[in-house]
N, C-alpha and C positions, 0 to 999 in steps of 0.2 A: 738533538733531533731524536724523536722516538721512532726507531725503525720498525717496531711492531705495527704502529699506526700507519706508517708510510707504506709498508708492504701490503696492508689491507687496501689502501687507496689504489696502489698499483694493480692489485688483483681485480678490483672493480673496473679500472680503466681497460685492462686487458680483456676482461669478460665483455665489456661494452664494445670494444673494437672487434672481437671475434663475432659477436652477434651481428654487427653491421656488415662485417666482411662476408659472412655466410648467409645473409638475409636472402630468403628464397624468392626474391622478386622475379617475376617472369614465369614462375610456377603457377599454372592455371588455377589450382584450388586455393593457393595462398592469395593470389590477386583477387579472386572472387570473394574470399573471406574478408579481405580488407574492404572491398566494396560493400559487402553485406553489413559490416560494422558501421560504415558511414551511413548507409541507408536506414539502418535501425535507429541510430542515435538521432538522425534527422526526423524520422517519423515520431520518435519518442518526444523530442523537443516540441514538435508541432501539436501533437495530439494529447500529451499528458502533462507537460510542464505547465502550460498556461491554464488548461481546464481543470486539472487534478491537483497538481502540487501547490500552485499559488494559493487557491482557496484553503488547502490543507495547512499551509504554513500560517495563514492568518488565523485559522481556527486554533492551531496549536499555540500560537502566540497569545491568543485570547484566553486559552485555558491557563496559561502561566500568569496572566495579569489579573483576570477578572474572576477566576475561581479560587476560593481560599484553599490553602493547603490543608486546613483542618477538615474541610468538606471532602476533599479527595481521600484523605486518610480515613474518614468516617465510613465512606461507602466502598472504597477500593483498597484501603490500606491493609497491611498484614494483620492488624488486630481486628479488622471488620469481620462480621459474621460471614462465614464461607458462602452460605446460600445467597446472601445479599451481594457480596463482592463478585462472585462468579456470574450470578444472574445479571447484574448491572453491566459487567464487562462483555458478556456474550450478546445481550440485547442491544447495547449501544454500538457494538461493533457491527452487528448484523444489519442495523438500520442504515448504516453508511453504504454498504455494498460497493466497496471500492477495490482497486487492485492492490497487490502486495506492496507496491511502492507508496501509494497515496496514504495508506494507513500509518506509515512510519512516522511522519511528523506528529500525528495525534498520539501514537503510542509513546513516542519520546516525551511529549508534553506531560501526559498523565504519570509516566514513570518518574520523571524528574520532580514532579509535584508531590511524590510520596506514595503512589500506588504500590501495592504489594507486587512482588515478582509474578506470582501465580495469576492474579486477576489481570495484570498488564499483559502477560503472555496469552491469556484467554482472549483478551481484546485484540491482540495482534493477530491471532489466528482467525478469529470469527469475522473480522471485517472483510477480508477478501473471500473467505471460504463459504460463509453463510449468506448467499445472495439469492433472494427469492426468485427473481427473474431467471437467474442461471439454473436454478433447480427445475423450473418449469421447462426451460429450453432443453435441459438434459433429458427429462422424461419424455418430451415430445419427439426429440430427434434421435436419441440413443436408446429409448425404451423406458417404460415406467419402472422396471426393476432397478435400473441404474439410477434413475432420478430419485427414487425413494431411498435407495442405499446411500446416495451422495448426501441427501438431506439429513438422514439419521446420523450418518458417519460424521458429517461436519459439526453437528450440534454436540455429539458425544466427544469428539476430538477436542473441541474448544475447552470443555471443562476438564477432561482427563489430562490434556497436555499442560494446562495451567496449573492444576493441582500437583502434577508430577514435578513440575519446575519448582513449586513451593517446597515439596518434600526433599528434592535433591539439594536445595540450598536453604534448608530450614534454619540453619545456624545464623546465617545473615538475616533471614526474615525475622528471627526471634529478636535480634538486636534492633531491627527496624520497628518491630512492634513495641519494644520497650520505650523507644524514643517517642512513638506515637502516643503512648499513655500519658507522657509528661506534657504533651502539646495542649495548650489552652485552646478552647473553642474561639474562633475568630468571628467577630461580628461583620457581616458583609455590609458594604457601603451602599448597596443597591438591592431593592426587593428581589426575591427569588423569581417572581413572574417576569420581571424585566430581563433578568439574566437568561432565563429560559427562552424567551422570545428572541432575544438577540442571538443566542447560539442556534436556535432553530432556523432562523433566517439564513445564516451562513451554511449550515448543514444542507438545507434544501437547495440553496444555490449550487453547492457542490454536487448534490445528487442529480438534479435536473439538468445541469450543464453537461453531465457525463452519461445521461440516460441513453442506453444503447438501443439500436433499432431491433425490434422483435422480428421473429421469423414470419409470424402471421400478420398480414397487412390490415387485419380487422381486429376489433375487440378493444378492451380497456387499455392494454399496454401500448397498442398502436396509437390510440387516441392521446395517451400521455406523451408518447414520442413526438407526435405531430405538434403538440403544444409546449414542448420542452423549453424553447427559448422564450416564449411568452411567460411561462411560469417562472423561469429564471429571472426575467425582467421584473416581475411582480415582487418577488422576494428581495431582489436587489433594491427596488424602490422602498420597500419596507425597512431594509437595513439603513438606507439613507435617512429616513424619517427618524429612526432611533438614534442615529449619530447626532442629529440636531437636537432632538428632545431630551435625550438622556446623557449624552456625552458632551453636550454644549459646544459642538463644533460649529463654526460660522455658517449660517444658512447660505450665504453667497457662494462659499467654497463648494458645499455639497451640491447646490443648484448648478454650479458651473460644470462639475464633473458629470452630473446627470444629463445636462444639455449636450455636452460634448459626446457622451456615449450614445445618446439618442440620435444625434446628428450623424455620427459615423455609421450607426446601424442603418439609417435611411440611405446614406450615400453608397454604402457598400452593398446594399440589397441582400443578396443571398449568402453573405459571408459573416455570420454572427461572431465568428472567432475574433475578428478585428475589433468589433464593439466590446466584446468581453475583455480583450487585452487593454483597450482604452479605459474601461471601467476599473480594471485591476490596478493599472498605473495611477488612476485617479485616487483610488483608495489608499495606495501607498503614499501619494502626495499629501492627502488629507491627514493621515496618521503621523507621517514623519515630520510634518510642520506643526503638529499640535504640541503644546507645552504641558499638557496634563496627561490623562490616562491614555489618550490616543498615541502620544509619543512613546509611552512605555509599551503599548501594544505593538507598535512598529518595531521597536528595538528587540522585543522577544521573538517576533516573527522572523526578523532578519537573522537573528542568532540561529534559529532552526534551519533557515535556508542555507546559511554558510556551512553548517555542519553536514547537512544531508545531501544537498543537491550535487556537489562535486562527486561524492561517492556513488550516487545513483547513475550519473552520466558515465563515469568510468566503468561501472558494472554493466551498463547497457552496451557500451562499445565492446567489452570483452565477450559478453553473451552473443552479440551479433557476429563477432569474429569466429567464435567456436561453433555456434548452432545456426546462424543465419536467421532470416525472417520466415514467416509462414509461407510454405511453398518454395522456398529457396534454401540453399545449402551454405554452410560455413566450412570450417576446417574439418568438422566431424561429419562424415557422410550420413544422410538421413536413412539410407538403407541399413546401416548398422543398427540404428534404433528400431526400425521396423522389424528386422530379423530377430532382434533380442527380446522383443516383448510379445511374441506369439505364444500361444498356449497358456498354461496357468501354473507354471512352476514357481517356486519361491524366487528363483533367480530372475524370471521374467517380471514378477511383481516388484522385486527390489530395483531392477533396472528402470522400470517405469516410474517408480517413486523417485529415485535419485535423478533421473533425467528431468522429471517434472519440477523437482526442487530447484534445479539450476536454470531451467528455461524461464523466459519472461512471458507471461500471459497477460494481455490487456483484458479488462473485464468482458466476459462473455465469449472471448475468442477461443477458449479452451474447448468448447463444444464442437465447432466445426473441425478443429484440429484433430480431436480424438475420433470424430466421425471418419475422417480420412485415414487415420491410423488403423481403425477397425476394418475399414474397407481393404486395407493392405495386409490384414491377417492378425491384428492385435486382439488378444483375448479379452473377455469381459472383466476378468479379475484385474489384469494390468490396467485396463481402462479406468476402473474405479480407483486403483492406487494412484494413477496420474491425476485424476480429478480431485482427490483428497490432498495430494501433496503440491501439485502444480500452482493453483491460484494463490495458495497461502505463502509460497516462498518463491524466490528468484535469486540469482546471483547478485543483482544490484541490492536487493533488500538485505541479503546476508551481510554485505559490507557495512551497511548502516546499522544493523542490529549489533554487529561486532563493536562498532564505535560507541554504542550506548551501553551494552551489557558486558562487553569484554569477550574474549575468545572462549572461555570455559562455558559460560552460559549460552553463548551462541551455538557452540557445538552440541550442547545438550538439547536445546530447542530444535535445531535442525534434525538431530538424530531421532528425537521423539516423533517428529512429524513423519520422517521417512520410514521408521520401523513400524509405526502404527498403520500407516498407509499400506505398507507391504503386507502386513498380517491381515488387514481388513480386505484388501484385494484378493489375497490368496484364499481366504475363507469364502468370500463372495463367489469367486470362480469355481470353487468346489461345489457350491450349491446350485449355481446357474450355468 
């Protein structure tokens, strides 16, 4: 018997026993924090797993199956032209306008396909941070100077953080670039226009299904919000046509899924989430039972889901326990945060950045949260720091990034976001 190993086991058992023995159940804040963790993970499962993550997993799986590795290396690889690579990463990320968790399956997909670390990190930051509707809401609610500063800062951060990651790990990137040079150009089995339309339909389903309600009840954004489910249905129908025409899936199967989804939509009336769930399950059934490309697509999507979803849910539970939901408290009292981010000191900006980095913000929710914090005394500098760090990061997303990049690169990415947000907020606060 190896007593060294057995003593370690005993130590873990004793530690577990003591943790249970002294568990502060009955302590009001601890009990409330547990309740907040349950509330937040329930809300996350209802609002984000079905509408955000399921489409994102299917898109990530499609990237792995239908996009050639040579194409990813050509435009996003370490040997690609920097202007092209970072331009494509920033633009494609900003078009999605999703939260820090939804971008993760897509980031994982392009990185595993051979994208360079710098462009992949630029994409990872730009998706949640560069959101046109969020910029407009920021300018309208928090003031034009904060809206403009957020827009400029997010665009600049995307490129600078990506390129800084490239420089910090340039030795590994050089090895990746050398491998890319030896890679032969692959011939795609499907015309580019078909692949583009196929991906566009899935991205637009993701975008419109998660389109947030604007503050102004009139205007273009309000009209889009009013038609979001109709637009989602149109692009879902287009995807169904493509599955039959280009992927050779049986017409009767696709028609059955479409009929069931439409029937559920009519029966449930004002609850499109149920119909969306039925449609998602139908797509999973179509792909998982397909013997060709569809089966490969499902396998790749399922692989991403297994890797990412458990970490996200664990992260959401921990975040809810520590920080609570909007307007509620977890173990960390909100007054601590409010008191810490007043004024425009470097300390206040750093605390705003680090708090935002660990908090979870659903798309567009950061604006009313910061509005409340500013009402409680938060300075404009820390407000900008939180706007630049918060939407791009969260504790759940850090867990997933660590599983993809490893601890060293994860710490570097998070540190770059926090430090740059701190400096930008401090400088902005000095001017305004």
